[in-house]
C-alpha positions in Angstrom: 93.9 101.6 94.3 92.8 101.5 98.0 89.0 101.5 97.3 86.8 99.1 98.8 85.8 96.1 96.7 82.7 96.4 94.6 79.9 94.5 96.0 76.9 92.9 94.6 77.9 92.9 90.9 79.1 89.4 90.6 76.6 86.7 90.7 77.4 83.2 91.9 76.7 81.6 88.5 74.9 83.4 85.4 74.0 81.3 82.5 74.5 83.1 79.2 73.3 82.3 75.8 75.5 80.5 73.4 77.4 77.2 73.5 77.4 76.0 77.2 80.5 76.6 79.3 82.4 78.8 76.7 83.8 82.3 77.2 81.7 84.9 75.2 79.4 82.0 74.1 81.6 80.4 71.4 83.9 77.5 71.5 87.8 77.7 70.9 89.2 77.4 67.4 91.0 74.6 68.2 88.4 73.0 70.2 89.7 73.7 73.8 88.1 75.9 76.4 90.3 75.7 79.2 94.0 75.1 79.6 95.5 74.2 83.0 99.4 75.1 83.1 101.3 74.0 86.0 105.2 74.8 86.6 107.0 72.0 88.6 110.2 71.7 90.2 111.2 68.6 92.3 107.6 68.0 93.8 106.7 65.0 92.3 104.3 63.7 95.4 102.5 67.0 95.3 102.2 67.2 91.6 100.7 63.9 91.5 98.2 64.8 94.2 97.3 67.9 92.2 96.9 66.0 88.8 94.8 63.4 90.7 92.4 66.2 91.9 92.1 67.6 88.2 91.7 64.0 87.0 88.6 63.6 89.6 87.0 66.8 88.0 87.2 65.9 84.5 86.6 63.1 82.2 88.1 61.4 79.1 86.3 62.1 75.9 88.3 59.3 74.1 90.1 61.5 71.4 92.3 63.2 71.3 93.8 61.7 74.6 95.0 64.8 75.8 91.6 66.5 75.9 89.1 66.0 78.7 85.6 67.3 79.4 84.7 68.9 82.7 81.6 70.5 84.5 78.5 69.1 85.9 77.2 67.9 82.6 80.5 66.3 81.3 78.8 62.9 81.5 75.2 61.8 80.5 73.9 58.3 81.6 73.1 56.0 78.7 73.3 52.7 77.2 76.1 52.1 75.0 75.3 50.2 72.0 76.7 46.7 72.2 77.9 47.3 75.8 76.8 44.9 78.8 77.5 47.6 81.2 74.1 49.1 82.3 73.9 52.7 82.6 77.4 53.3 81.3 78.8 57.0 81.4 79.7 58.4 77.9 80.8 62.1 77.1 78.1 64.5 76.8 78.5 66.5 73.4 79.2 70.3 73.4 80.5 70.2 77.0 83.5 72.4 78.0 86.9 70.8 77.4 90.3 71.2 79.0 93.9 70.1 78.5 96.6 70.0 81.1 100.0 71.1 80.4 103.1 70.6 83.0 106.2 72.4 82.4 109.1 70.8 84.6 111.9 73.0 85.4 114.6 70.5 85.2 113.7 68.4 88.0 116.1 65.9 89.6 113.3 63.7 91.2 111.3 61.1 89.7 108.6 63.5 87.7 110.0 62.7 84.1 110.0 59.1 84.7 106.6 58.9 86.2 104.6 61.2 85.1 103.8 60.3 81.3 103.0 56.9 82.5 100.7 57.7 85.3 98.9 60.8 83.5 99.0 60.0 79.8 96.5 62.8 79.1 98.8 65.3 80.4 101.0 67.2 77.7 104.4 67.4 79.3 107.1 69.7 78.5 110.4 69.4 80.2 113.0 71.9 80.3 116.6 71.5 80.1 117.2 74.3 82.7 115.2 75.9 85.7 113.4 78.8 83.9 111.9 80.0 87.0 107.9 80.3 87.6 107.3 83.3 85.0 109.2 81.9 82.0 108.1 78.4 82.8 104.4 79.5 82.7 105.0 81.6 79.5 106.5 78.5 78.0 103.1 76.5 78.9 101.1 79.5 77.8 102.7 79.4 74.4 101.8 75.9 73.9 98.4 76.1 75.1 95.3 76.2 73.2 92.4 77.2 75.7 90.4 80.2 75.6 90.7 80.2 79.3 94.0 79.8 81.0 94.5 78.3 84.6 97.7 79.0 86.2 98.2 76.4 89.0 100.8 75.5 91.5 102.0 72.0 91.6 101.6 72.3 95.3 97.7 72.7 95.2 94.6 70.6 95.0 91.2 71.2 93.8 88.5 70.7 96.3 85.0 69.3 95.1 83.1 69.0 98.5 80.2 70.7 100.1 78.7 73.2 100.1 79.9 74.5 96.8 81.0 71.3 95.1 83.4 71.2 92.0 86.0 74.1 92.6 87.0 74.1 89.0 83.6 74.5 87.6 82.8 77.0 90.0 85.7 79.2 89.1 85.5 78.8 85.5 81.9 79.9 85.6 82.7 83.0 87.7 85.1 83.9 84.9 82.8 83.3 81.6 79.7 84.9 83.3 81.1 88.3 83.4 82.6 89.9 80.2 84.6 92.5 82.0 86.3 90.0 84.4 89.8 89.0 83.2 91.1 87.1 86.0 89.7 85.1 88.9 91.2 83.3 91.9 89.7 80.9 94.6 89.8 80.9 98.4 93.0 79.2 99.3 93.2 77.0 102.4 96.4 75.6 104.0 96.5 71.7 104.5 94.7 72.1 108.0 92.0 73.7 106.3 92.6 77.1 107.9 92.1 80.1 105.5 95.2 81.3 103.6 94.9 85.0 102.8 95.1 85.6 99.0 93.2 88.9 98.5 95.5 92.0 98.2 95.8 95.6 97.5 98.5 96.9 95.3 101.7 97.9 97.2 102.2 101.7 97.8 105.5 103.4 98.2 105.1 103.1 101.8 103.4 99.7 102.5 105.8 97.6 100.8 108.0 98.0 103.6 105.4 96.9 106.2 106.2 93.1 105.8 110.0 93.5 106.2 112.2 93.7 109.0 111.3 93.7 112.8 107.8 95.4 112.0 106.7 92.7 109.6 108.5 89.7 111.9 107.4 90.9 115.3 104.2 92.7 114.3 102.4 90.2 111.9 99.3 92.1 112.2 100.2 95.8 111.9 97.7 97.9 110.3 99.7 98.3 106.9 99.6 94.5 106.5 95.8 94.5 107.4 95.2 97.1 104.6 97.4 95.4 102.1 95.5 91.9 102.8 92.1 93.7 102.7 91.4 92.1 106.2 88.6 94.6 106.8 86.5 92.9 104.4 85.1 89.3 104.8 86.9 86.6 102.8 83.5 84.8 102.6 81.9 86.5 99.9 82.8 87.2 96.2 84.6 90.7 95.6 86.8 92.7 93.3 90.3 93.0 94.4 93.7 94.5 93.2 95.3 91.3 92.9 95.3 87.8 94.0 98.0 85.3 95.3 99.4 83.4 92.4 98.9 79.7 93.5 95.8 79.4 91.4 94.8 82.1 88.9 92.0 81.6 86.2 92.4 84.1 83.5 90.7 84.8 80.2 93.0 84.5 77.2 91.8 87.7 75.4 92.7 89.5 78.7 96.2 88.0 78.7 96.8 88.7 75.1 95.7 92.4 75.7 98.3 93.0 78.3 101.3 90.6 76.9 104.2 92.7 76.3 106.2 93.0 72.9 108.2 90.0 72.2 107.0 88.1 75.2 105.8 84.3 74.6 103.0 84.6 77.6 101.6 87.2 79.8 104.2 87.3 82.5 107.2 89.7 82.7 110.2 87.5 82.8 112.3 90.0 84.7 110.6 88.6 87.6 112.1 85.2 88.0 109.6 84.3 90.8 107.6 86.3 93.1 105.6 89.7 92.4 104.9 88.3 88.9 101.2 88.0 89.5 101.1 91.5 91.3 102.6 92.9 87.9 100.3 90.9 85.7 97.2 91.9 87.7 98.4 95.6 87.6 98.5 95.5 84.0 95.1 94.0 83.8 93.7 96.6 85.8 95.2 99.3 83.8 93.7 97.8 80.9 90.2 98.0 82.3 89.8 94.4 83.2 88.4 93.4 86.6 90.2 90.9 89.2 87.6 89.0 91.2 88.2 86.8 94.3 85.7 83.9 94.2 85.5 82.2 97.7 82.8 79.4 96.4 85.9 77.8 94.8 88.3 76.3 97.0 92.0 75.3 96.5 94.3 73.6 99.2 97.5 75.1 98.8 100.7 73.6 100.4 102.5 76.8 100.4 106.2 77.1 99.7 107.2 73.4 99.2 109.2 74.1 96.1 110.9 77.1 97.4 111.7 75.8 100.8 114.4 73.4 98.9 116.5 76.4 98.5 116.1 79.2 101.1 118.6 81.6 100.2 117.6 81.3 96.6 114.1 82.0 97.8 115.1 85.1 99.7 117.1 86.3 96.8 114.3 86.0 94.3 112.0 87.4 96.6 114.0 90.4 97.2 115.1 90.9 93.7 111.5 90.8 92.4 110.2 93.3 95.1 113.0 95.8 94.1 112.1 95.2 90.3 108.3 96.0 91.1 109.3 99.0 93.0 111.6 100.0 89.9 109.0 99.5 87.3 106.1 101.4 89.0 107.6 104.0 91.6 111.1 104.6 90.0 114.8 103.9 90.5 115.2 106.0 93.6 112.5 104.1 95.6 114.0 100.9 94.1 117.5 101.8 95.5 115.8 102.9 98.9 114.1 99.6 99.1 117.2 97.8 98.3 119.0 99.4 101.1 116.3 98.7 103.2 116.4 95.1 102.5 120.1 94.7 103.0 119.9 96.5 106.2 117.2 94.1 107.2 119.1 91.0 106.1 122.2 92.1 108.2 120.2 92.5 111.1 118.7 89.1 110.8 122.3 87.7 110.4 123.3 89.5 113.8 120.2 88.2 115.6 121.1 84.4 114.4 125.0 84.9 115.2 124.0 86.2 118.9 121.9 83.1 119.4 124.7 80.9 118.1 127.0 82.5 120.6 124.5 81.6 123.3 124.5 78.1 122.4 120.8 77.9 121.1 120.4 75.4 118.4 123.7 76.1 116.7 123.2 73.9 113.7 120.0 75.7 113.0 121.6 79.3 113.4 124.9 78.3 111.4 122.6 77.2 108.5 120.5 80.6 108.7 123.7 82.6 109.1 124.9 80.9 105.9 121.6 81.5 103.8 121.9 85.3 105.2 125.5 85.6 103.9 124.5 84.1 100.5 121.9 86.7 100.1 124.1 89.8 101.2 126.8 88.7 98.7 124.4 89.2 95.8 124.1 92.8 97.1 120.5 91.9 95.6 121.5 93.3 92.3 119.7 91.7 89.2 121.0 88.6 88.0 123.3 89.1 84.9 
């Protein structure tokens, strides 16, 4: 679990025999090589930018309308018979294809009205209720047809600039070039282009407490956090990891099917509403013998937390519940109970700090808002939602 990443076994681009650009050298039975699944909630502007970035690295193939080609050879330059346009670009045959599925979690913004007209090539699924991140992705997965699946947050943008070029193609090639690799993830960047940590080791009984309370809040770079984030290994080379932050995860469908739980519509465990679902998925993949690989040559911008920032108390509740659920699943009910008590103690302490600042007259509106959010969290006792 805490071993260093394996080095030197992941070439940047290995071209195998078979049909170009397809997992295991064969086409999907339904003609789709890659399905991109995006679960969205009230972030139309960010979703539009994300879809724009996908549109820039893919091309229309004519029919069907929801299928697009991608990769460096998705177009050839040739003269179209009867066309007055010289050197017109037409889709090349046998190039990898993709579909994009957007699952909207009952957004109240303009997503439902604007998306179909602006992006007619997107398969749009609108849920009547907020299913959460995991169930929303499972819904999209059940409707998908690709041999590979790219779970992508709506607050992300694919980058196609020097020195590595098209991040979608780079990440896809990293997956299909190594048959033992079940899931890959890119280097994440904040909007200001600084590195966003995304490599992780699995939580242990002890390290899961290091990012909570005063230790995590006031000692950000403590040794336990550095170990969990693999900070001793450079973030600039390809390496095997335990798990990757779930903003952008590209997986082999065969691997996801190998760990899909009985009765589930997709690979994610829906007892995690949001948060820790990617940790759980990667753990099950590793247990099944698949490798998880970080691919820094592929870059994705992640405008972190834009959906969850709309409901701060709900975000904290979902995060804490999911963390407790993970501990219960892998460390047992006693450790989960200990963690729940610790988290409740932490939230009480944060409420007291905000109350003291309010009494001192420091930004009272902000303090009152935070106190209300902490009270809402404490009222749940962090018990599983019934």
